A tleap script that builds the chain and sets N, CA, C and O, in Angstrom:
source leaprc.protein.ff14SB
mol = sequence {
  NMET ASN ILE LYS ASN ILE LYS LYS VAL ARG
  MET GLU ILE ILE ASN ILE ASN GLU LYS GLY
  ASN SER VAL VAL ILE ASP VAL ILE CYS ASP
  SER CYS ASN GLY SER CYS LYS VAL ASP GLU
  GLY VAL ILE ASP ASN VAL LEU ASN ASP ASP
  ASN GLY GLU PRO TYR TYR SER PHE GLU TYR
  MET LYS LEU ASP ALA ASN TRP GLY TYR ASP
  SER LYS LYS ASP THR GLN ARG TRP ILE ALA
  HIE ILE CYS GLU LYS CYS VAL ASP GLU LYS
  PHE SER SER ILE ASN PHE LYS LYS GLU ILE
  TYR CILE
}
set mol.1.N position { -3.250 -15.478 -13.568 }
set mol.1.CA position { -2.238 -14.458 -13.431 }
set mol.1.C position { -0.898 -15.050 -13.834 }
set mol.1.O position { -0.516 -16.119 -13.358 }
set mol.2.N position { -0.197 -14.366 -14.698 }
set mol.2.CA position { 1.090 -14.812 -15.170 }
set mol.2.C position { 2.177 -14.322 -14.211 }
set mol.2.O position { 2.397 -13.119 -14.076 }
set mol.3.N position { 2.851 -15.260 -13.548 }
set mol.3.CA position { 3.811 -14.912 -12.502 }
set mol.3.C position { 4.984 -14.099 -13.044 }
set mol.3.O position { 5.569 -13.316 -12.296 }
set mol.4.N position { 5.348 -14.257 -14.319 }
set mol.4.CA position { 6.480 -13.508 -14.861 }
set mol.4.C position { 6.153 -12.026 -15.025 }
set mol.4.O position { 7.061 -11.211 -15.193 }
set mol.5.N position { 4.883 -11.669 -14.979 }
set mol.5.CA position { 4.484 -10.276 -15.130 }
set mol.5.C position { 4.389 -9.533 -13.810 }
set mol.5.O position { 3.969 -8.376 -13.785 }
set mol.6.N position { 4.770 -10.174 -12.711 }
set mol.6.CA position { 4.660 -9.540 -11.400 }
set mol.6.C position { 5.994 -8.881 -11.047 }
set mol.6.O position { 7.057 -9.483 -11.195 }
set mol.7.N position { 5.918 -7.630 -10.576 }
set mol.7.CA position { 7.120 -6.945 -10.132 }
set mol.7.C position { 6.817 -6.203 -8.836 }
set mol.7.O position { 5.663 -5.902 -8.532 }
set mol.8.N position { 7.867 -5.914 -8.083 }
set mol.8.CA position { 7.742 -5.240 -6.803 }
set mol.8.C position { 8.317 -3.836 -6.944 }
set mol.8.O position { 9.471 -3.668 -7.335 }
set mol.9.N position { 7.509 -2.830 -6.624 }
set mol.9.CA position { 7.938 -1.442 -6.718 }
set mol.9.C position { 7.566 -0.757 -5.419 }
set mol.9.O position { 6.385 -0.650 -5.087 }
set mol.10.N position { 8.579 -0.283 -4.667 }
set mol.10.CA position { 8.329 0.424 -3.408 }
set mol.10.C position { 7.315 -0.307 -2.534 }
set mol.10.O position { 6.372 0.304 -2.030 }
set mol.11.N position { 7.499 -1.564 -2.363 }
set mol.11.CA position { 6.639 -2.407 -1.538 }
set mol.11.C position { 5.217 -2.547 -2.085 }
set mol.11.O position { 4.318 -2.987 -1.368 }
set mol.12.N position { 5.016 -2.181 -3.328 }
set mol.12.CA position { 3.767 -2.485 -4.014 }
set mol.12.C position { 4.061 -3.628 -4.974 }
set mol.12.O position { 5.038 -3.579 -5.721 }
set mol.13.N position { 3.228 -4.647 -4.957 }
set mol.13.CA position { 3.390 -5.746 -5.888 }
set mol.13.C position { 2.430 -5.494 -7.041 }
set mol.13.O position { 1.219 -5.388 -6.847 }
set mol.14.N position { 2.985 -5.400 -8.236 }
set mol.14.CA position { 2.228 -4.992 -9.410 }
set mol.14.C position { 2.217 -6.117 -10.432 }
set mol.14.O position { 3.242 -6.751 -10.680 }
set mol.15.N position { 1.053 -6.362 -11.023 }
set mol.15.CA position { 0.912 -7.322 -12.103 }
set mol.15.C position { 0.685 -6.544 -13.395 }
set mol.15.O position { -0.136 -5.629 -13.437 }
set mol.16.N position { 1.408 -6.908 -14.439 }
set mol.16.CA position { 1.184 -6.320 -15.755 }
set mol.16.C position { 0.227 -7.263 -16.481 }
set mol.16.O position { 0.583 -8.398 -16.798 }
set mol.17.N position { -0.991 -6.783 -16.741 }
set mol.17.CA position { -1.993 -7.659 -17.354 }
set mol.17.C position { -1.774 -7.796 -18.860 }
set mol.17.O position { -0.846 -7.217 -19.425 }
set mol.18.N position { -2.648 -8.573 -19.490 }
set mol.18.CA position { -2.524 -8.843 -20.918 }
set mol.18.C position { -2.629 -7.575 -21.763 }
set mol.18.O position { -2.091 -7.525 -22.869 }
set mol.19.N position { -3.312 -6.553 -21.255 }
set mol.19.CA position { -3.465 -5.289 -21.978 }
set mol.19.C position { -2.267 -4.365 -21.767 }
set mol.19.O position { -2.213 -3.283 -22.351 }
set mol.20.N position { -1.307 -4.779 -20.939 }
set mol.20.CA position { -0.137 -3.959 -20.666 }
set mol.20.C position { -0.331 -2.964 -19.536 }
set mol.20.O position { 0.547 -2.140 -19.282 }
set mol.21.N position { -1.483 -3.029 -18.845 }
set mol.21.CA position { -1.767 -2.119 -17.737 }
set mol.21.C position { -1.158 -2.653 -16.443 }
set mol.21.O position { -1.124 -3.863 -16.217 }
set mol.22.N position { -0.683 -1.750 -15.603 }
set mol.22.CA position { -0.174 -2.123 -14.288 }
set mol.22.C position { -1.318 -2.164 -13.294 }
set mol.22.O position { -2.095 -1.215 -13.201 }
set mol.23.N position { -1.429 -3.264 -12.545 }
set mol.23.CA position { -2.473 -3.431 -11.547 }
set mol.23.C position { -1.799 -3.776 -10.222 }
set mol.23.O position { -1.095 -4.782 -10.129 }
set mol.24.N position { -2.009 -2.946 -9.194 }
set mol.24.CA position { -1.454 -3.233 -7.870 }
set mol.24.C position { -2.246 -4.389 -7.281 }
set mol.24.O position { -3.461 -4.294 -7.109 }
set mol.25.N position { -1.548 -5.492 -6.970 }
set mol.25.CA position { -2.231 -6.664 -6.412 }
set mol.25.C position { -1.924 -6.844 -4.926 }
set mol.25.O position { -2.567 -7.656 -4.260 }
set mol.26.N position { -0.958 -6.104 -4.401 }
set mol.26.CA position { -0.706 -6.125 -2.961 }
set mol.26.C position { 0.182 -4.945 -2.589 }
set mol.26.O position { 0.957 -4.452 -3.409 }
set mol.27.N position { 0.059 -4.500 -1.346 }
set mol.27.CA position { 0.922 -3.486 -0.758 }
set mol.27.C position { 1.493 -4.117 0.504 }
set mol.27.O position { 0.743 -4.607 1.349 }
set mol.28.N position { 2.811 -4.108 0.635 }
set mol.28.CA position { 3.482 -4.764 1.751 }
set mol.28.C position { 3.867 -3.719 2.790 }
set mol.28.O position { 4.426 -2.676 2.449 }
set mol.29.N position { 3.570 -3.997 4.052 }
set mol.29.CA position { 3.908 -3.101 5.154 }
set mol.29.C position { 5.422 -3.059 5.326 }
set mol.29.O position { 6.079 -4.098 5.389 }
set mol.30.N position { 5.970 -1.844 5.401 }
set mol.30.CA position { 7.407 -1.679 5.574 }
set mol.30.C position { 7.853 -1.916 7.017 }
set mol.30.O position { 9.050 -1.884 7.302 }
set mol.31.N position { 6.914 -2.151 7.924 }
set mol.31.CA position { 7.267 -2.427 9.308 }
set mol.31.C position { 7.273 -3.931 9.594 }
set mol.31.O position { 8.261 -4.464 10.098 }
set mol.32.N position { 6.165 -4.615 9.271 }
set mol.32.CA position { 6.050 -6.045 9.603 }
set mol.32.C position { 6.189 -6.964 8.390 }
set mol.32.O position { 6.208 -8.185 8.541 }
set mol.33.N position { 6.285 -6.391 7.191 }
set mol.33.CA position { 6.351 -7.143 5.936 }
set mol.33.C position { 5.096 -7.949 5.645 }
set mol.33.O position { 5.119 -8.852 4.809 }
set mol.34.N position { 3.997 -7.633 6.329 }
set mol.34.CA position { 2.725 -8.286 6.057 }
set mol.34.C position { 1.959 -7.556 4.963 }
set mol.34.O position { 2.328 -6.455 4.556 }
set mol.35.N position { 0.898 -8.180 4.499 }
set mol.35.CA position { 0.068 -7.593 3.459 }
set mol.35.C position { -0.849 -6.526 4.034 }
set mol.35.O position { -1.355 -6.668 5.147 }
set mol.36.N position { -1.062 -5.460 3.279 }
set mol.36.CA position { -2.019 -4.411 3.649 }
set mol.36.C position { -3.373 -4.647 2.987 }
set mol.36.O position { -4.282 -3.826 3.109 }
set mol.37.N position { -3.502 -5.781 2.281 }
set mol.37.CA position { -4.741 -6.103 1.580 }
set mol.37.C position { -5.820 -6.470 2.594 }
set mol.37.O position { -5.602 -7.326 3.451 }
set mol.38.N position { -6.966 -5.833 2.501 }
set mol.38.CA position { -8.063 -6.140 3.409 }
set mol.38.C position { -9.261 -6.748 2.685 }
set mol.38.O position { -10.153 -7.311 3.320 }
set mol.39.N position { -9.282 -6.632 1.347 }
set mol.39.CA position { -10.422 -7.157 0.592 }
set mol.39.C position { -9.968 -7.445 -0.826 }
set mol.39.O position { -9.308 -6.621 -1.457 }
set mol.40.N position { -10.321 -8.603 -1.313 }
set mol.40.CA position { -10.018 -8.942 -2.695 }
set mol.40.C position { -11.257 -8.823 -3.560 }
set mol.40.O position { -11.318 -9.409 -4.641 }
set mol.41.N position { -12.245 -8.071 -3.099 }
set mol.41.CA position { -13.431 -7.873 -3.894 }
set mol.41.C position { -14.364 -9.073 -3.912 }
set mol.41.O position { -15.247 -9.161 -4.764 }
set mol.42.N position { -14.173 -10.001 -2.973 }
set mol.42.CA position { -15.028 -11.184 -2.937 }
set mol.42.C position { -16.244 -10.901 -2.069 }
set mol.42.O position { -16.122 -10.638 -0.872 }
set mol.43.N position { -17.399 -10.957 -2.677 }
set mol.43.CA position { -18.660 -10.771 -1.966 }
set mol.43.C position { -19.553 -11.947 -2.318 }
set mol.43.O position { -19.820 -12.201 -3.493 }
set mol.44.N position { -20.015 -12.665 -1.304 }
set mol.44.CA position { -20.859 -13.853 -1.507 }
set mol.44.C position { -20.218 -14.838 -2.478 }
set mol.44.O position { -20.874 -15.363 -3.378 }
set mol.45.N position { -18.912 -15.080 -2.277 }
set mol.45.CA position { -18.133 -16.031 -3.076 }
set mol.45.C position { -18.026 -15.660 -4.550 }
set mol.45.O position { -17.704 -16.518 -5.372 }
set mol.46.N position { -18.286 -14.415 -4.902 }
set mol.46.CA position { -18.142 -13.948 -6.275 }
set mol.46.C position { -17.072 -12.863 -6.295 }
set mol.46.O position { -17.147 -11.901 -5.531 }
set mol.47.N position { -16.068 -13.015 -7.175 }
set mol.47.CA position { -15.009 -12.019 -7.285 }
set mol.47.C position { -15.512 -10.858 -8.127 }
set mol.47.O position { -15.788 -11.014 -9.316 }
set mol.48.N position { -15.628 -9.699 -7.504 }
set mol.48.CA position { -16.027 -8.497 -8.232 }
set mol.48.C position { -14.826 -7.968 -8.994 }
set mol.48.O position { -13.683 -8.182 -8.591 }
set mol.49.N position { -15.083 -7.281 -10.087 }
set mol.49.CA position { -13.976 -6.719 -10.849 }
set mol.49.C position { -14.309 -5.307 -11.299 }
set mol.49.O position { -15.451 -4.854 -11.223 }
set mol.50.N position { -13.286 -4.639 -11.764 }
set mol.50.CA position { -13.403 -3.283 -12.266 }
set mol.50.C position { -12.963 -3.309 -13.723 }
set mol.50.O position { -11.768 -3.376 -14.009 }
set mol.51.N position { -13.906 -3.258 -14.632 }
set mol.51.CA position { -13.622 -3.337 -16.079 }
set mol.51.C position { -12.831 -4.588 -16.437 }
set mol.51.O position { -11.891 -4.529 -17.229 }
set mol.52.N position { -13.211 -5.708 -15.859 }
set mol.52.CA position { -12.555 -6.972 -16.173 }
set mol.52.C position { -11.318 -7.262 -15.360 }
set mol.52.O position { -10.744 -8.344 -15.489 }
set mol.53.N position { -10.882 -6.327 -14.518 }
set mol.53.CA position { -9.707 -6.531 -13.678 }
set mol.53.C position { -10.163 -6.827 -12.251 }
set mol.53.O position { -11.148 -6.255 -11.785 }
set mol.54.N position { -9.444 -7.727 -11.546 }
set mol.54.CA position { -9.797 -7.979 -10.139 }
set mol.54.C position { -9.726 -6.696 -9.330 }
set mol.54.O position { -8.910 -5.818 -9.610 }
set mol.55.N position { -10.575 -6.593 -8.336 }
set mol.55.CA position { -10.616 -5.414 -7.479 }
set mol.55.C position { -9.964 -5.756 -6.153 }
set mol.55.O position { -10.309 -6.765 -5.537 }
set mol.56.N position { -9.027 -4.935 -5.704 }
set mol.56.CA position { -8.362 -5.130 -4.423 }
set mol.56.C position { -8.513 -3.871 -3.582 }
set mol.56.O position { -8.557 -2.760 -4.110 }
set mol.57.N position { -8.592 -4.053 -2.281 }
set mol.57.CA position { -8.691 -2.929 -1.361 }
set mol.57.C position { -7.563 -3.049 -0.334 }
set mol.57.O position { -7.302 -4.131 0.194 }
set mol.58.N position { -6.907 -1.937 -0.062 }
set mol.58.CA position { -5.771 -1.914 0.858 }
set mol.58.C position { -5.997 -0.829 1.896 }
set mol.58.O position { -6.577 0.215 1.597 }
set mol.59.N position { -5.542 -1.074 3.109 }
set mol.59.CA position { -5.593 -0.073 4.174 }
set mol.59.C position { -4.194 0.073 4.736 }
set mol.59.O position { -3.623 -0.877 5.273 }
set mol.60.N position { -3.640 1.283 4.608 }
set mol.60.CA position { -2.303 1.557 5.123 }
set mol.60.C position { -2.118 3.059 5.271 }
set mol.60.O position { -2.866 3.860 4.710 }
set mol.61.N position { -1.101 3.414 6.042 }
set mol.61.CA position { -0.700 4.813 6.165 }
set mol.61.C position { 0.558 4.969 5.326 }
set mol.61.O position { 1.493 4.178 5.443 }
set mol.62.N position { 0.577 5.981 4.488 }
set mol.62.CA position { 1.777 6.261 3.699 }
set mol.62.C position { 2.521 7.408 4.362 }
set mol.62.O position { 2.006 8.519 4.488 }
set mol.63.N position { 3.743 7.113 4.781 }
set mol.63.CA position { 4.606 8.129 5.362 }
set mol.63.C position { 5.558 8.604 4.264 }
set mol.63.O position { 6.148 7.791 3.552 }
set mol.64.N position { 5.701 9.907 4.134 }
set mol.64.CA position { 6.522 10.472 3.069 }
set mol.64.C position { 7.251 11.691 3.630 }
set mol.64.O position { 6.616 12.670 4.023 }
set mol.65.N position { 8.565 11.632 3.665 }
set mol.65.CA position { 9.356 12.738 4.218 }
set mol.65.C position { 10.413 13.173 3.216 }
set mol.65.O position { 11.146 12.348 2.671 }
set mol.66.N position { 10.483 14.465 2.981 }
set mol.66.CA position { 11.555 15.075 2.197 }
set mol.66.C position { 12.423 15.849 3.175 }
set mol.66.O position { 11.980 16.829 3.774 }
set mol.67.N position { 13.671 15.398 3.331 }
set mol.67.CA position { 14.558 16.009 4.305 }
set mol.67.C position { 15.231 17.234 3.703 }
set mol.67.O position { 15.608 17.236 2.532 }
set mol.68.N position { 15.378 18.283 4.522 }
set mol.68.CA position { 15.889 19.566 4.049 }
set mol.68.C position { 17.342 19.828 4.374 }
set mol.68.O position { 18.039 18.977 4.927 }
set mol.69.N position { 17.784 21.018 4.021 }
set mol.69.CA position { 19.178 21.420 4.123 }
set mol.69.C position { 19.746 21.344 5.528 }
set mol.69.O position { 20.912 20.991 5.698 }
set mol.70.N position { 18.956 21.665 6.533 }
set mol.70.CA position { 19.488 21.711 7.896 }
set mol.70.C position { 19.486 20.355 8.597 }
set mol.70.O position { 19.892 20.266 9.755 }
set mol.71.N position { 19.038 19.303 7.921 }
set mol.71.CA position { 19.032 17.979 8.538 }
set mol.71.C position { 20.287 17.209 8.137 }
set mol.71.O position { 21.005 17.600 7.216 }
set mol.72.N position { 20.532 16.129 8.832 }
set mol.72.CA position { 21.646 15.245 8.476 }
set mol.72.C position { 21.243 14.292 7.354 }
set mol.72.O position { 22.031 13.439 6.945 }
set mol.73.N position { 20.027 14.438 6.861 }
set mol.73.CA position { 19.503 13.587 5.792 }
set mol.73.C position { 19.193 14.420 4.544 }
set mol.73.O position { 18.325 14.067 3.745 }
set mol.74.N position { 19.913 15.523 4.395 }
set mol.74.CA position { 19.682 16.464 3.299 }
set mol.74.C position { 19.613 15.748 1.954 }
set mol.74.O position { 20.436 14.880 1.662 }
set mol.75.N position { 18.647 16.110 1.153 }
set mol.75.CA position { 18.355 15.602 -0.199 }
set mol.75.C position { 17.768 14.192 -0.205 }
set mol.75.O position { 17.564 13.630 -1.281 }
set mol.76.N position { 17.492 13.606 0.954 }
set mol.76.CA position { 16.920 12.265 0.988 }
set mol.76.C position { 15.399 12.349 1.062 }
set mol.76.O position { 14.846 13.260 1.679 }
set mol.77.N position { 14.729 11.388 0.425 }
set mol.77.CA position { 13.279 11.238 0.533 }
set mol.77.C position { 13.011 9.847 1.090 }
set mol.77.O position { 13.491 8.851 0.549 }
set mol.78.N position { 12.255 9.787 2.156 }
set mol.78.CA position { 11.901 8.518 2.780 }
set mol.78.C position { 10.418 8.277 2.568 }
set mol.78.O position { 9.604 9.172 2.792 }
set mol.79.N position { 10.059 7.069 2.138 }
set mol.79.CA position { 8.659 6.683 1.930 }
set mol.79.C position { 8.437 5.325 2.579 }
set mol.79.O position { 9.278 4.433 2.461 }
set mol.80.N position { 7.310 5.163 3.264 }
set mol.80.CA position { 6.966 3.874 3.863 }
set mol.80.C position { 5.457 3.684 3.841 }
set mol.80.O position { 4.693 4.633 4.018 }
set mol.81.N position { 5.038 2.432 3.619 }
set mol.81.CA position { 3.642 2.042 3.751 }
set mol.81.C position { 3.542 1.254 5.065 }
set mol.81.O position { 4.279 0.288 5.264 }
set mol.82.N position { 2.640 1.659 5.953 }
set mol.82.CA position { 2.498 1.016 7.258 }
set mol.82.C position { 1.068 0.497 7.384 }
set mol.82.O position { 0.117 1.266 7.243 }
set mol.83.N position { 0.909 -0.804 7.649 }
set mol.83.CA position { -0.429 -1.413 7.756 }
set mol.83.C position { -1.169 -0.878 8.987 }
set mol.83.O position { -0.561 -0.322 9.902 }
set mol.84.N position { -2.472 -1.056 8.989 }
set mol.84.CA position { -3.306 -0.532 10.069 }
set mol.84.C position { -2.904 -1.112 11.425 }
set mol.84.O position { -2.899 -0.401 12.430 }
set mol.85.N position { -2.569 -2.395 11.454 }
set mol.85.CA position { -2.164 -3.045 12.710 }
set mol.85.C position { -0.894 -2.401 13.270 }
set mol.85.O position { -0.819 -2.117 14.465 }
set mol.86.N position { 0.095 -2.173 12.416 }
set mol.86.CA position { 1.347 -1.554 12.875 }
set mol.86.C position { 1.135 -0.102 13.284 }
set mol.86.O position { 1.768 0.368 14.230 }
set mol.87.N position { 0.253 0.617 12.588 }
set mol.87.CA position { -0.063 1.992 12.989 }
set mol.87.C position { -0.628 1.978 14.401 }
set mol.87.O position { -0.222 2.781 15.241 }
set mol.88.N position { -1.576 1.060 14.670 }
set mol.88.CA position { -2.186 0.974 16.000 }
set mol.88.C position { -1.155 0.603 17.061 }
set mol.88.O position { -1.182 1.141 18.167 }
set mol.89.N position { -0.242 -0.320 16.727 }
set mol.89.CA position { 0.742 -0.794 17.699 }
set mol.89.C position { 1.910 0.174 17.903 }
set mol.89.O position { 2.341 0.389 19.036 }
set mol.90.N position { 2.418 0.753 16.831 }
set mol.90.CA position { 3.679 1.486 16.903 }
set mol.90.C position { 3.538 2.994 16.925 }
set mol.90.O position { 4.473 3.696 17.311 }
set mol.91.N position { 2.392 3.504 16.520 }
set mol.91.CA position { 2.218 4.948 16.455 }
set mol.91.C position { 1.138 5.457 17.407 }
set mol.91.O position { 0.672 6.587 17.261 }
set mol.92.N position { 0.742 4.653 18.360 }
set mol.92.CA position { -0.346 5.045 19.261 }
set mol.92.C position { 0.032 6.237 20.145 }
set mol.92.O position { -0.849 6.945 20.633 }
set mol.93.N position { 1.323 6.466 20.355 }
set mol.93.CA position { 1.744 7.588 21.208 }
set mol.93.C position { 1.821 8.915 20.448 }
set mol.93.O position { 2.011 9.965 21.061 }
set mol.94.N position { 1.677 8.879 19.130 }
set mol.94.CA position { 1.731 10.105 18.336 }
set mol.94.C position { 0.345 10.742 18.299 }
set mol.94.O position { -0.656 10.063 18.068 }
set mol.95.N position { 0.301 12.022 18.523 }
set mol.95.CA position { -0.966 12.748 18.526 }
set mol.95.C position { -1.283 13.245 17.105 }
set mol.95.O position { -1.102 14.423 16.793 }
set mol.96.N position { -1.757 12.325 16.254 }
set mol.96.CA position { -2.104 12.685 14.885 }
set mol.96.C position { -3.325 13.591 14.861 }
set mol.96.O position { -4.231 13.440 15.681 }
set mol.97.N position { -3.351 14.518 13.937 }
set mol.97.CA position { -4.561 15.286 13.684 }
set mol.97.C position { -5.481 14.367 12.890 }
set mol.97.O position { -5.152 13.963 11.775 }
set mol.98.N position { -6.629 14.040 13.463 }
set mol.98.CA position { -7.552 13.088 12.839 }
set mol.98.C position { -8.822 13.820 12.423 }
set mol.98.O position { -9.396 14.591 13.192 }
set mol.99.N position { -9.241 13.565 11.204 }
set mol.99.CA position { -10.458 14.146 10.681 }
set mol.99.C position { -11.347 13.054 10.149 }
set mol.99.O position { -10.857 12.053 9.626 }
set mol.100.N position { -12.630 13.224 10.271 }
set mol.100.CA position { -13.612 12.303 9.702 }
set mol.100.C position { -14.012 12.865 8.335 }
set mol.100.O position { -14.369 14.037 8.217 }
set mol.101.N position { -13.950 12.029 7.323 }
set mol.101.CA position { -14.396 12.487 6.002 }
set mol.101.C position { -15.489 11.558 5.490 }
set mol.101.O position { -15.532 10.369 5.809 }
set mol.102.N position { -16.346 12.131 4.707 }
set mol.102.CA position { -17.475 11.356 4.165 }
set mol.102.C position { -17.401 11.362 2.671 }
set mol.102.O position { -18.253 10.769 2.008 }
savepdb mol mol.pdb
quit
């Protein structure tokens, strides 16, 4: 991986590969600044890939708010990525509507 091709966008760390494609290589939690990466595609010491690119898996909650006219934050958009650990620790008192999907 060429370090000069790495850039940070909205707490996503992106690598620009040799083909010019953007590949997200990490997502940083906006609460604890830790990584949201849970799997680098390594199974039995073999790195799996997707069409020649490393495969990464991330678990996080994306919070996205567009504030309206009657708020004190009119015209602002707030976005945050929150890791699973921080969701469990900091949002446990919120009664989220939870659905199981298959």
